[in-house]
KEMAR-81988 format. One record per residue (C-alpha): residue number from 1; y, z, x. Coordinates in steps of 0.25 Angstrom, whole numbers, always signed. Each point is the difference from the previous one (the first is absolute). Example, Ala and Ser with C-alpha at 12.3 -4.5 7.8 and 13.67 -1.06 7.14 Angstrom:
<nodes>
NODE    n      y      z      x
NODE    1    -18    +31    +49
NODE    2    +14     -2     +6
</nodes>
This chain:
<nodes>
NODE    n      y      z      x
NODE    1    -32    +68   -115
NODE    2     -7     +8    +10
NODE    3     +4    +12    +10
NODE    4     -1     -5    +14
NODE    5     +7    +12     +8
NODE    6     +6    +13     -2
NODE    7    +11     +3    +12
NODE    8     +6    +13     +3
NODE    9    +13     +1     +8
NODE   10     +6    +14     +1
NODE   11    +15     +2     +4
NODE   12     +9    +11     +3
NODE   13    +14     +4     -5
NODE   14    +10    +12     +1
NODE   15     -3    +12     -9
NODE   16    +12     +2     -9
NODE   17     +6    +14     +5
NODE   18     +2     +4    -14
NODE   19    -15     -1     -4
NODE   20     -6     +3    +14
NODE   21    -15     +0     +1
NODE   22    -11    +10     -1
NODE   23     -3     +0    +15
NODE   24    +15     -2     +4
NODE   25     -2    -14     +7
NODE   26    +13     -8     +2
NODE   27     -8    -13     -3
NODE   28    -10     -2    -11
NODE   29    -10    -12     -3
NODE   30     -2     -9    -12
NODE   31    -12     -9     -1
NODE   32     +1    -14     -4
NODE   33    -12     -6     -7
NODE   34     -1    -15     +0
NODE   35    -11     -6     -9
NODE   36     -3    -15     +3
NODE   37     -8    -10     -9
NODE   38     -5    -15     +2
NODE   39    +10     -6     -7
NODE   40    +11     +5     +9
NODE   41     +5    +11     -9
NODE   42     +3    +13     +5
NODE   43     +3    +14     -6
NODE   44     +8    +11     +6
NODE   45     -1    +15     -2
NODE   46     +5    +12     +8
NODE   47     -5    +15     +1
NODE   48     +4    +12     +7
NODE   49     -8    +14     +3
NODE   50     +5    +12     +8
NODE   51     -4     -2    +14
NODE   52     -3    -12     +7
NODE   53     -2    -14     -7
NODE   54    -14     -2     +6
NODE   55     -6    +10    -11
NODE   56     +4    -10    -11
NODE   57     -3    -12     +8
NODE   58    -14     +5     +4
NODE   59     -4     +0    -14
NODE   60     +6    -13     -4
NODE   61     -6     -7    +11
NODE   62    -13     +7     +2
NODE   63     -4     +4    -14
NODE   64     +7     -9    -10
NODE   65     +1    -13     +7
NODE   66    -15     -3     +1
NODE   67     -2     +3    -14
NODE   68    +10    -10     -5
NODE   69     -1    -12     +9
NODE   70     -5    -12     -7
NODE   71     +4     +5    -14
NODE   72     +9     -7     -9
NODE   73    +14     +5     +2
NODE   74     +2     -1    -15
NODE   75    -12     +9     -4
NODE   76    +10    +12     +1
NODE   77     -7     +9     -9
NODE   78    -14     -2     +6
NODE   79     +5     +3    +13
NODE   80     +8    +12     -3
NODE   81    -13     +6     -8
NODE   82     -8     -4    +12
NODE   83    +10     +8    +10
NODE   84     +1    +12    -10
NODE   85    -15     +2     +1
NODE   86     +0     -2    +15
NODE   87    +11    +12     +1
NODE   88    -10     +8     -8
NODE   89    -12     -2     +9
NODE   90     +7     -2    +14
NODE   91    +14     +7     -3
NODE   92     +8    -13     +1
NODE   93    +14     +6     -3
NODE   94     +8     -4    -12
NODE   95    +11     -4    +10
NODE   96     -9    -11     +5
NODE   97     -4     -4    -13
NODE   98    +15     -2     -4
NODE   99     +2     -9    +12
NODE  100    -10    -10     -4
NODE  101     +3     +0    -15
NODE  102    +16     -2     +2
NODE  103     -3    -11     +9
NODE  104    -10     -7    -10
NODE  105    +11     +1     -9
NODE  106    +10     -7     +8
NODE  107    -10    -11     +2
NODE  108     -2     -2    -14
NODE  109    +14     -2     -3
NODE  110     +2    -10    +11
NODE  111    -12     -7     -5
NODE  112     +6     -1    -14
NODE  113    +14     -2     +5
NODE  114     +5    +12     -8
NODE  115     +5    +14     +3
NODE  116    -10    +11     -1
NODE  117     +6     +7    -13
NODE  118     -1    -13     -7
NODE  119    -15     +0     +3
NODE  120     -1    +14     -5
NODE  121     +8     -3    -12
NODE  122    +15     +1     +1
NODE  123     +8     +9     -9
NODE  124    +13     +0     +7
NODE  125     +7     -6    +12
NODE  126     +8    +12     +5
NODE  127     -4    +15     +1
NODE  128    +10    +11     +2
NODE  129     -2     +9    +13
NODE  130     +2    +14     +4
NODE  131     +4     +6    +14
NODE  132    -10     +9     +6
NODE  133     +5    +10    +10
NODE  134     -6     +6    +12
NODE  135     +1    +15     +2
NODE  136    +13     +3     +4
NODE  137     +4    +13     +8
NODE  138    +12     +4     -9
NODE  139     +4     -1    -15
NODE  140    +13     -8     +6
NODE  141     -8    -11     +5
NODE  142     -9     -1    -14
NODE  143    +15     +0     -7
NODE  144     +5    -11     +9
NODE  145    -12     -9     +0
NODE  146     -1     +1    -15
NODE  147    +15     -4     -2
NODE  148     -3    -12    +10
NODE  149    -11     -4     -8
NODE  150     +7     +0    -13
NODE  151    +12     -7     +6
NODE  152     -9    -12     +5
NODE  153     -6     -1    -14
NODE  154    -13     +8     -1
NODE  155     -3     +5    -14
NODE  156     -8    +12     +5
NODE  157     -2     +9    +13
NODE  158    -12     +8     +3
NODE  159     +1    +13     +8
NODE  160    -11     +3    +10
NODE  161     +4    +14     +2
NODE  162     -3    +10    +11
NODE  163    -11     +6     -9
NODE  164     +6    +14     -1
NODE  165     +2     +3    -15
NODE  166    +13     +7     +0
NODE  167     +6    -10    +10
NODE  168     -5    -12     -8
NODE  169     +6     +5    -13
NODE  170    +13     +2     +7
NODE  171     +0    -14     +6
NODE  172     -4     -6    -13
NODE  173    +12     +7     -7
NODE  174    +10     -5    +11
NODE  175     -5    -15     -1
NODE  176     +1     +1    -16
NODE  177    +14     +5     +1
NODE  178     +4    -11    +10
NODE  179     -6    -12     -7
NODE  180     +3     +5    -14
NODE  181     -9     -2    -13
NODE  182     -1    -15     +1
NODE  183     -9     -1    +12
NODE  184    -15     +3     -1
NODE  185     -6    +10     +9
NODE  186    -14     +4     +4
NODE  187     -6    +10     +9
NODE  188    -13     -2     +9
NODE  189     -5    +13     +7
NODE  190    -12     -7     +4
NODE  191     -9    +10     -5
NODE  192     +5    +13     +7
NODE  193     +2     +9    -11
NODE  194    -10    +10     -6
NODE  195     +0     +1    -15
NODE  196    +10    +10     -2
NODE  197    +10     -7     +9
NODE  198     -4    -13     -6
NODE  199     +4     +5    -15
NODE  200    +13     +7     +5
NODE  201     +5    -12     +7
NODE  202     -3     -9    -13
NODE  203     +7     +9     -8
NODE  204    +12     -1     +8
NODE  205     -1    -15     +1
NODE  206     +0     -1    -15
NODE  207    +13     +7     +0
NODE  208     +6    -10    +10
NODE  209     -6    -12     -9
NODE  210     -9     -6    +11
NODE  211     -9    -12     -4
NODE  212    -12     +4     +7
NODE  213     -7    +10     +8
NODE  214    -10     -6    +10
NODE  215    -12     +7     +5
NODE  216     +5    +15     +0
NODE  217    -14     +5     +3
NODE  218    -13     -4     +6
NODE  219     -5    -14     -5
NODE  220    -14     +3     -2
NODE  221     +5    +13    -10
NODE  222     -3     -7    -13
NODE  223     +0    +13     -7
NODE  224    +13     +4     +6
NODE  225     +7    -13     -4
NODE  226     -5     +1    -14
NODE  227     +7    +14     -1
NODE  228    +13     -6     +5
NODE  229     -1    -12     -8
NODE  230     -1     +9    -13
NODE  231    +11    +10     +4
NODE  232    +10     -9     +5
NODE  233     +9    -11     -6
NODE  234     +3     -8    +13
NODE  235    -10    -10     +3
NODE  236    -10     +5    +10
NODE  237     -6    -10     +9
NODE  238    -13     -1     +9
NODE  239    -10     -9     +7
NODE  240     +8     -5    +12
NODE  241    -12     +4    +10
NODE  242    -11     -2     -8
NODE  243     -8    -12     +7
NODE  244     -9     +0    -13
NODE  245    +12     +1     -9
NODE  246     -6    -12     -9
NODE  247    -13     +8     -3
NODE  248     +7    +15     -1
NODE  249    +12     -5     -8
NODE  250     -8     +1    -12
NODE  251     -2    +15     +2
NODE  252    +14     +3     +2
NODE  253     +5     -9    -12
NODE  254    -12     +5    -10
NODE  255     +3    +15     +4
NODE  256    +15     -1     -1
NODE  257     +1     +3    +15
NODE  258    +10    -11     +3
NODE  259    +13     -5     -8
NODE  260     +0    -12     +9
NODE  261     -9     -4    +11
NODE  262     +4     -5    +14
NODE  263     -6    -11     +7
NODE  264     +3    -11    +10
NODE  265     -7    -12     +6
NODE  266     -2     +7    +14
NODE  267     -5    +14     -4
NODE  268    -10     -6    -12
NODE  269     -5    -12     +6
NODE  270     +8    -12     -3
NODE  271     +6     -8    -12
NODE  272    -14     -1     -6
NODE  273     -1    +15     -3
NODE  274    +15     +3     -2
NODE  275     +0     -9    -12
NODE  276    -12     +6     -6
NODE  277     +6    +14     +2
NODE  278    +13     -5     -7
NODE  279     -8     -6    -12
NODE  280     -7    +13     -1
NODE  281    +12     +7     -1
NODE  282     +5     -9    -10
NODE  283    -13     +2     -9
NODE  284     +4    +15     +0
NODE  285    +14     -3     -4
NODE  286     +6     +5    +13
NODE  287     +7     -5    +13
NODE  288     -4     -4    +14
NODE  289    +10     +4    +11
NODE  290     -2     -9    +11
NODE  291     +4     +6    +14
NODE  292     +3     -6    +13
NODE  293    -11     -9     +6
NODE  294     +0     +6    +14
NODE  295     +6    -13     +6
NODE  296     +9    -12     -2
NODE  297    -11     -9     -6
NODE  298     -7    +12     -7
NODE  299    +13     +2     -8
NODE  300     +2    -15     -2
NODE  301    -13     +0     -7
NODE  302     +4    +12     -8
NODE  303    +11     -8     -4
NODE  304     -9    -11     -5
NODE  305     -8    +10     -8
NODE  306    +12     +6     -7
NODE  307     +4    -14     -4
NODE  308    -12     +0     -9
NODE  309     +1    +13     -5
NODE  310     +8     +5    -13
NODE  311     -5    +15     +3
NODE  312     +7     +3    +13
NODE  313    +14     +3     +3
NODE  314     +4     -1    +14
NODE  315     -3     -7    +13
NODE  316     +1    +12    +11
NODE  317     +8     -4    +13
NODE  318     +1    +10    +11
NODE  319    +14     +2     +5
NODE  320     +5     -3    +11
NODE  321     -5    -13     -4
NODE  322     -1     -8    +14
NODE  323    -10     +8     +8
NODE  324    -11     -2    -11
NODE  325     +1    -15     +1
NODE  326     -3     -4    +15
NODE  327     -8    -13     +2
NODE  328     +6     -6    -14
NODE  329    +10    -10     -1
NODE  330     +2     +3    -15
NODE  331     -2    +13     -7
NODE  332     +3     +7    -13
NODE  333    +15     +1     -2
NODE  334     +8     +5    -12
NODE  335    +11     -8     -6
NODE  336    +14     +7     -4
NODE  337     -7     +4    -13
NODE  338    -12     +7     +7
NODE  339    -10    -10     -4
NODE  340    -10     -8    +10
NODE  341     -2    -14     -3
NODE  342    -15     -5     +0
NODE  343     -2    -11    +11
NODE  344     -2    -14     -5
NODE  345     -8     -5    +12
NODE  346    -15     -2     -1
NODE  347     -9    +12     +3
NODE  348     +7    +13     +3
NODE  349    +12     -8     +5
NODE  350     +1     +8    +13
NODE  351     +7     -5    +13
NODE  352     -7     +4    +12
NODE  353    +10     +4    +11
NODE  354    -10     -6    +11
NODE  355    +11     +1    +11
NODE  356     +0    +15     -2
NODE  357    -15     +2     -2
NODE  358     -3     -8    +13
NODE  359    +10     +7     +8
NODE  360     -5    +13     -4
NODE  361    -15     -1     -2
NODE  362     -9    +11     +5
NODE  363    -13     -7     -1
NODE  364     -7    -11     -8
NODE  365    -15     -4     -4
NODE  366     +0    -16     -4
NODE  367    -16     -2     +0
</nodes>
């Protein structure tokens, strides 16, 4: 089954006011990638970067596509290794590699008439989810959102605080008091603290019985993370923005610089490397936290990986949910108990909302 074409179609969607964007645009773009084969099977993936979608699309079309046309679509490992090596030599981004890899897994599932998580080796058919907050302007807004998420069935809630240590602890304390001890809470200051701040906040989070402490300092600071992991009882997570996470993970794990690693299909280059990272963590006796996949299909692909993993606790769902899923007819939703059920359709099981995408297309490349 040979790859015959790789098409790119970018479309716009309204940015959620709660999440905003780095350049404060009112509209953002998602890049939909379609990989076609000579047997008529197509695979889909999505990618999103800050700035215009042409940045990602140019890499997929001009750099990745010429290298994979004519290849067997089922040779996922071969293709991933070729693209990874290409990235080292020509700076093909990890995001573009992800777009190809995820689409190839979608093709494989459709070719064998089975969901991707079954191809990966199914472990479970539903996964608990946690709600992931935007950065709110007030403590009260965090409390309101956490209580709303709890009432809708979420088992856990992650705060993205203002990244001011004293304020972050104040917010964390207020949310814990509001939701009680039964809901798991996490904090993600996105690497903004220095060592002293990170240690101080970590101690306070332990007092508040937080579940994990995500990327409190810069992701490249291995020695700093080793120090935090030794000193704190709360699980310290790192790795979200490391594009070479598959190869740097062993350094963090062997040096005791991560209680858990972070990864997802988009930031680390696809389903293929995400599963390798997860198995590496398992060999070290630790867990992998799978964060949001940067798009509706990306998180759908994350869900399939989680369905094949024992050593990962939650699927991350950004709230409010709707704005992050434009372009899909179905996406990850929790049930009343806070679980997301794995799709049973072949491949990723995604439903593309072509009417929305075609009505909001900003550009496309078909050949």
